N, CA, C and O atoms as a MOPAC input file, in Angstrom:
PM7 MOZYME 1SCF
protein

 N     75.70800 1    73.57700 1   105.89200 1
 C     74.49400 1    74.00900 1   105.22800 1
 C     74.59100 1    75.51000 1   104.96300 1
 O     74.95100 1    76.28300 1   105.85100 1
 N     74.27600 1    75.90300 1   103.77300 1
 C     74.37000 1    77.30000 1   103.37100 1
 C     73.31100 1    78.14000 1   104.07400 1
 O     72.21500 1    77.66200 1   104.36800 1
 N     73.65300 1    79.38800 1   104.33600 1
 C     72.72000 1    80.31800 1   104.96700 1
 C     71.88400 1    81.08400 1   103.95400 1
 O     70.89700 1    81.72300 1   104.32000 1
 N     72.27200 1    81.02600 1   102.67800 1
 C     71.60600 1    81.83300 1   101.65000 1
 C     71.46000 1    81.00000 1   100.37800 1
 O     72.31600 1    80.17000 1   100.07100 1
 N     70.39300 1    81.22300 1    99.65400 1
 C     70.15500 1    80.55500 1    98.37500 1
 C     70.78000 1    81.41700 1    97.28000 1
 O     70.13600 1    82.32500 1    96.75400 1
 N     72.04200 1    81.12900 1    96.93700 1
 C     72.79900 1    81.98300 1    96.02400 1
 C     72.28400 1    81.91100 1    94.58600 1
 O     72.27300 1    82.92900 1    93.89400 1
 N     71.86300 1    80.75100 1    94.12500 1
 C     71.37900 1    80.66100 1    92.75500 1
 C     69.87400 1    80.89900 1    92.64800 1
 O     69.31700 1    80.83600 1    91.55200 1
 N     69.22400 1    81.16600 1    93.74700 1
 C     67.79800 1    81.54600 1    93.82000 1
 C     66.88200 1    80.54900 1    93.10600 1
 O     65.99300 1    80.92000 1    92.34000 1
 N     67.13400 1    79.28800 1    93.38400 1
 C     66.26100 1    78.26600 1    92.80000 1
 C     65.24400 1    77.76100 1    93.82700 1
 O     64.50600 1    76.82000 1    93.53500 1
 N     65.18700 1    78.34600 1    94.99100 1
 C     64.19700 1    77.99000 1    95.99100 1
 C     64.66300 1    76.98200 1    97.01800 1
 O     63.93600 1    76.69500 1    97.96900 1
 N     65.85400 1    76.43900 1    96.85100 1
 C     66.35900 1    75.49400 1    97.85000 1
 C     67.85900 1    75.71400 1    98.05000 1
 O     68.57500 1    76.14900 1    97.14800 1
 N     68.29300 1    75.40400 1    99.23400 1
 C     69.70800 1    75.53100 1    99.57000 1
 C     70.36200 1    74.17300 1    99.36000 1
 O     70.29400 1    73.29600 1   100.22200 1
 N     70.99100 1    74.01300 1    98.21100 1
 C     71.55300 1    72.71500 1    97.84600 1
 C     73.07800 1    72.74500 1    97.87100 1
 O     73.67500 1    73.67300 1    98.41700 1
 N     73.71000 1    71.72700 1    97.27900 1
 C     75.15600 1    71.59800 1    97.33200 1
 C     75.86400 1    72.72900 1    96.59600 1
 O     76.99400 1    73.07100 1    96.94400 1
 N     75.22500 1    73.31600 1    95.58600 1
 C     75.82900 1    74.43500 1    94.86500 1
 C     75.95300 1    75.65200 1    95.78700 1
 O     76.96000 1    76.36000 1    95.77700 1
 N     74.91000 1    75.87100 1    96.57800 1
 C     74.95300 1    76.98300 1    97.52500 1
 C     76.00000 1    76.74100 1    98.61000 1
 O     76.70000 1    77.66300 1    99.02900 1
 N     76.09900 1    75.49600 1    99.05700 1
 C     77.12000 1    75.14400 1   100.04500 1
 C     78.52000 1    75.38500 1    99.49400 1
 O     79.38100 1    75.92100 1   100.19100 1
 N     78.74800 1    74.98700 1    98.24000 1
 C     80.06400 1    75.16000 1    97.63400 1
 C     80.39700 1    76.63700 1    97.48500 1
 O     81.52400 1    77.05000 1    97.75900 1
 N     79.42500 1    77.43400 1    97.05300 1
 C     79.67800 1    78.86700 1    96.89700 1
 C     79.95400 1    79.52600 1    98.23500 1
 O     80.84200 1    80.37300 1    98.33000 1
 N     79.21600 1    79.15800 1    99.26800 1
 C     79.43400 1    79.73800 1   100.58100 1
 C     80.79500 1    79.32300 1   101.14500 1
 O     81.46800 1    80.12000 1   101.79700 1
 N     81.19800 1    78.07400 1   100.89200 1
 C     82.50500 1    77.60000 1   101.33300 1
 C     83.61600 1    78.39000 1   100.63900 1
 O     84.59500 1    78.77500 1   101.27800 1
 N     83.46600 1    78.63300 1    99.33600 1
 C     84.44300 1    79.42800 1    98.59100 1
 C     84.51300 1    80.85300 1    99.13700 1
 O     85.60600 1    81.37800 1    99.35000 1
 N     83.37100 1    81.47900 1    99.36400 1
 C     83.34800 1    82.85000 1    99.88700 1
 C     83.96500 1    82.93000 1   101.27300 1
 O     84.67000 1    83.88800 1   101.59000 1
 N     83.70000 1    81.92100 1   102.10400 1
 C     84.26400 1    81.90100 1   103.44800 1
 C     85.78900 1    81.80700 1   103.39300 1
 O     86.48500 1    82.52800 1   104.10800 1
 N     86.30700 1    80.91500 1   102.54300 1
 C     87.75800 1    80.78200 1   102.42200 1
 C     88.39100 1    82.02800 1   101.83100 1
 O     89.47100 1    82.43500 1   102.26000 1
 N     87.73700 1    82.64200 1   100.85100 1
 C     88.24400 1    83.88300 1   100.25600 1
 C     88.30500 1    84.98900 1   101.30000 1
 O     89.26500 1    85.75900 1   101.33200 1
 N     87.29100 1    85.07700 1   102.15200 1
 C     87.26900 1    86.08800 1   103.20700 1
 C     88.41600 1    85.85200 1   104.19300 1
 O     89.05900 1    86.80500 1   104.63500 1
 N     88.67600 1    84.58500 1   104.54000 1
 C     89.77500 1    84.27100 1   105.45400 1
 C     91.12100 1    84.65000 1   104.83500 1
 O     91.98700 1    85.18300 1   105.52900 1
 N     91.30900 1    84.38100 1   103.53700 1
 C     92.55400 1    84.73900 1   102.85700 1
 C     92.74200 1    86.24900 1   102.81400 1
 O     93.84800 1    86.74500 1   103.02800 1
 N     91.66300 1    86.98400 1   102.53700 1
 C     91.74500 1    88.43900 1   102.49200 1
 C     92.11000 1    89.01000 1   103.85800 1
 O     92.92100 1    89.93200 1   103.95100 1
 N     91.51700 1    88.46600 1   104.91700 1
 C     91.84600 1    88.92400 1   106.26200 1
 C     93.30000 1    88.63900 1   106.60300 1
 O     93.97000 1    89.46400 1   107.22200 1
 N     93.78600 1    87.47300 1   106.20100 1
 C     95.17800 1    87.11700 1   106.47200 1
 C     96.12800 1    88.03200 1   105.70100 1
 O     97.15200 1    88.45600 1   106.23800 1
 N     95.79800 1    88.33700 1   104.45000 1
 C     96.67500 1    89.21300 1   103.66900 1
 C     96.65000 1    90.63800 1   104.21100 1
 O     97.67600 1    91.31800 1   104.19600 1
 N     95.49300 1    91.10200 1   104.69100 1
 C     95.42800 1    92.42900 1   105.30400 1
 C     96.25000 1    92.47100 1   106.58200 1
 O     96.90700 1    93.47100 1   106.87100 1
 N     96.21500 1    91.39200 1   107.34300 1
 C     96.98600 1    91.32300 1   108.58300 1
 C     98.48300 1    91.36200 1   108.28300 1
 O     99.23400 1    92.06100 1   108.96400 1
 N     98.92000 1    90.61400 1   107.26600 1
 C    100.33400 1    90.61400 1   106.88400 1
 C    100.75000 1    91.96000 1   106.31900 1
 O    101.86300 1    92.42300 1   106.56700 1
 N     99.86200 1    92.59100 1   105.55800 1
 C    100.16700 1    93.89400 1   104.98400 1
 C    100.28700 1    94.94000 1   106.08800 1
 O    101.13300 1    95.83000 1   106.00300 1
 N     99.46300 1    94.84600 1   107.10900 1
 C     99.54100 1    95.79000 1   108.22300 1
 C    100.86900 1    95.62400 1   108.95300 1
 O    101.45600 1    96.61600 1   109.38500 1
 N    101.35500 1    94.39500 1   109.10000 1
 C    102.65300 1    94.16100 1   109.73700 1
 C    103.77300 1    94.79200 1   108.91800 1
 O    104.67600 1    95.41400 1   109.47600 1
 N    103.71800 1    94.63300 1   107.58900 1
 C    104.75300 1    95.19900 1   106.73200 1
 C    104.74000 1    96.71600 1   106.78100 1
 O    105.80100 1    97.34000 1   106.81100 1
 N    103.56100 1    97.31900 1   106.79000 1
 C    103.47700 1    98.77200 1   106.83500 1
 C    103.98300 1    99.30700 1   108.16100 1
 O    104.63800 1   100.34900 1   108.19000 1
 N    103.69700 1    98.62300 1   109.25800 1
 C    104.15700 1    99.11000 1   110.54900 1
 C    105.66400 1    98.97100 1   110.68600 1
 O    106.28100 1    99.75800 1   111.40300 1
 N    106.28500 1    97.98600 1   110.01700 1
 C    107.72700 1    97.82500 1   110.10600 1
 C    108.45300 1    98.86900 1   109.27300 1
 O    109.63500 1    99.11100 1   109.52000 1
 N    107.80700 1    99.50000 1   108.29900 1
 C    108.44100 1   100.51900 1   107.47200 1
 C    108.43000 1   101.89700 1   108.11600 1
 O    109.01100 1   102.82900 1   107.56000 1
 N    107.78900 1   102.05800 1   109.26800 1
 C    107.72000 1   103.36700 1   109.90100 1
 C    109.09100 1   103.88100 1   110.30300 1
 O    109.30700 1   105.09200 1   110.25900 1
 N    110.00600 1   103.04600 1   110.68200 1
 C    111.34100 1   103.47700 1   111.09000 1
 C    112.09800 1   104.13900 1   109.96100 1
 O    112.85600 1   105.08200 1   110.19000 1
 N    111.90600 1   103.66200 1   108.75200 1
 C    112.61100 1   104.22800 1   107.61400 1
 C    112.16100 1   105.66400 1   107.34700 1
 O    112.98700 1   106.51900 1   107.02800 1
 N    110.88800 1   105.92900 1   107.47300 1
 C    110.41700 1   107.28400 1   107.22400 1
 C    110.88200 1   108.23400 1   108.32700 1
 O    111.11900 1   109.41300 1   108.06200 1
 N    111.01600 1   107.74100 1   109.55400 1
 C    111.50800 1   108.58900 1   110.63300 1
 C    112.96400 1   108.95900 1   110.41000 1
 O    113.37100 1   110.07300 1   110.74000 1
 N    113.75500 1   108.05100 1   109.85900 1
 C    115.15100 1   108.34600 1   109.56900 1
 C    115.23100 1   109.43000 1   108.50000 1
 O    116.06400 1   110.33300 1   108.59300 1
 N    114.38600 1   109.34800 1   107.50500 1
 C    114.37700 1   110.36000 1   106.45300 1
 C    113.98600 1   111.72900 1   106.98100 1
 O    114.60200 1   112.73200 1   106.62300 1
 N    112.97100 1   111.77800 1   107.82700 1
 C    112.54200 1   113.05600 1   108.40800 1
 C    113.63100 1   113.62600 1   109.30500 1
 O    113.86800 1   114.83400 1   109.30700 1
 N    114.28700 1   112.77300 1   110.06000 1
 C    115.36200 1   113.23600 1   110.93400 1
 C    116.53600 1   113.79700 1   110.16100 1
 O    117.12100 1   114.80500 1   110.55700 1
 N    116.88500 1   113.14800 1   109.05700 1
 C    118.01200 1   113.64400 1   108.26400 1
 C    117.67700 1   114.97600 1   107.59300 1
 O    118.54200 1   115.84600 1   107.48700 1
 N    116.44700 1   115.14500 1   107.14400 1
 C    116.04500 1   116.43500 1   106.56500 1
 C    116.09700 1   117.52700 1   107.63100 1
 O    116.55000 1   118.64000 1   107.36600 1
 N    115.63300 1   117.20500 1   108.83000 1
 C    115.67900 1   118.18800 1   109.91800 1
 C    117.11300 1   118.56700 1   110.26700 1
 O    117.40500 1   119.74400 1   110.47800 1
 N    118.00200 1   117.59600 1   110.33100 1
 C    119.40700 1   117.88900 1   110.62700 1
 C    120.04000 1   118.74200 1   109.54100 1
 O    120.81600 1   119.64900 1   109.84400 1
 N    119.72300 1   118.46800 1   108.27900 1
 C    120.24300 1   119.29800 1   107.18200 1
 C    119.73300 1   120.72700 1   107.28100 1
 O    120.48500 1   121.67200 1   107.04200 1
 N    118.47400 1   120.89400 1   107.62800 1
 C    117.91400 1   122.22700 1   107.77800 1
 C    118.60400 1   122.98500 1   108.91300 1
 O    118.93800 1   124.16000 1   108.75700 1
 N    118.81700 1   122.33600 1   110.03200 1
 C    119.49200 1   122.98600 1   111.17300 1
 C    120.92900 1   123.34400 1   110.80200 1
 O    121.40600 1   124.42600 1   111.14200 1
 N    121.62000 1   122.44000 1   110.10500 1
 C    122.99200 1   122.71400 1   109.68600 1
 C    123.04300 1   123.91700 1   108.75700 1
 O    123.89000 1   124.79400 1   108.93000 1
 N    122.14400 1   123.97300 1   107.77000 1
 C    122.12600 1   125.11200 1   106.84000 1
 C    121.79800 1   126.41100 1   107.55300 1
 O    122.37300 1   127.45400 1   107.24500 1
 N    120.86700 1   126.35100 1   108.51500 1
 C    120.52300 1   127.54600 1   109.28900 1
 C    121.73600 1   128.04800 1   110.06800 1
 O    122.01200 1   129.24800 1   110.09100 1
 N    122.45800 1   127.12900 1   110.70300 1
 C    123.64500 1   127.53100 1   111.47100 1
 C    124.72500 1   128.10200 1   110.56300 1
 O    125.38900 1   129.06900 1   110.93800 1
 N    124.91700 1   127.52600 1   109.37100 1
 C    125.93300 1   128.04000 1   108.44100 1
 C    125.55700 1   129.43700 1   107.93500 1
 O    126.43100 1   130.29400 1   107.80000 1
 N    124.28400 1   129.67800 1   107.65600 1
 C    123.87100 1   131.01600 1   107.22300 1
 C    124.04000 1   132.01900 1   108.35400 1
 O    124.47300 1   133.14800 1   108.12300 1
 N    123.70500 1   131.61900 1   109.56500 1
 C    123.86600 1   132.51400 1   110.71300 1
 C    125.34400 1   132.83800 1   110.92700 1
 O    125.69300 1   133.98700 1   111.19500 1
 N    126.21700 1   131.82800 1   110.81000 1
 C    127.64500 1   132.04600 1   110.96200 1
 C    128.17300 1   132.96700 1   109.86800 1
 O    128.99900 1   133.83700 1   110.14300 1
 N    127.70800 1   132.79100 1   108.62900 1
 C    128.14300 1   133.64500 1   107.52800 1
 C    127.72600 1   135.08800 1   107.76700 1
 O    128.48900 1   136.00700 1   107.46900 1
 N    126.53100 1   135.30100 1   108.29700 1
 C    126.08200 1   136.66600 1   108.59100 1
 C    126.89900 1   137.28300 1   109.72300 1
 O    127.21200 1   138.47200 1   109.68300 1
 N    127.24500 1   136.49000 1   110.72600 1
 C    128.03000 1   136.99600 1   111.84200 1
 C    129.45700 1   137.37000 1   111.38300 1
 O    129.98500 1   138.41100 1   111.77500 1
 N    130.06600 1   136.52100 1   110.55900 1
 C    131.41700 1   136.79600 1   110.05100 1
 C    131.38100 1   138.02200 1   109.15500 1
 O    132.28800 1   138.85200 1   109.22100 1
 N    130.35400 1   138.15800 1   108.31500 1
 C    130.21900 1   139.29600 1   107.42200 1
 C    130.08100 1   140.59700 1   108.22600 1
 O    130.65400 1   141.62400 1   107.86300 1
 N    129.30900 1   140.53700 1   109.32900 1
 C    129.12300 1   141.74400 1   110.13000 1
 C    130.38200 1   142.09600 1   110.90000 1
 O    130.57800 1   143.27200 1   111.20600 1
 N    131.24100 1   141.15300 1   111.22900 1
 C    132.50100 1   141.43100 1   111.91900 1
 C    133.53600 1   142.05000 1   110.99600 1
 O    134.39600 1   142.80600 1   111.44900 1
 N    133.46500 1   141.73800 1   109.70800 1
 C    134.44600 1   142.25300 1   108.74100 1
 C    134.17600 1   143.69700 1   108.36800 1
 O    135.08800 1   144.35100 1   107.86300 1
 N    133.03500 1   144.21800 1   108.57400 1
 C    132.70200 1   145.59400 1   108.17700 1
 C    133.20300 1   146.58700 1   109.15500 1
 O    133.00700 1   147.78800 1   108.97100 1

């Protein structure tokens, strides 16, 4: 039995039941898709960490190479 008179005809009939059944199933599908989407997003976190780590390693490598170049340059003078 429907909880709301969707077509506002003054009675809760089979049309209201059908609409409420459709809305209930649509809500369940949306919740399931959000749950699956959350799983997919959480599994992609490792990929972004690898990217951040590689950028950090490149930055440290470049810093060390510049420091080494400055040290060698100062020794040659």
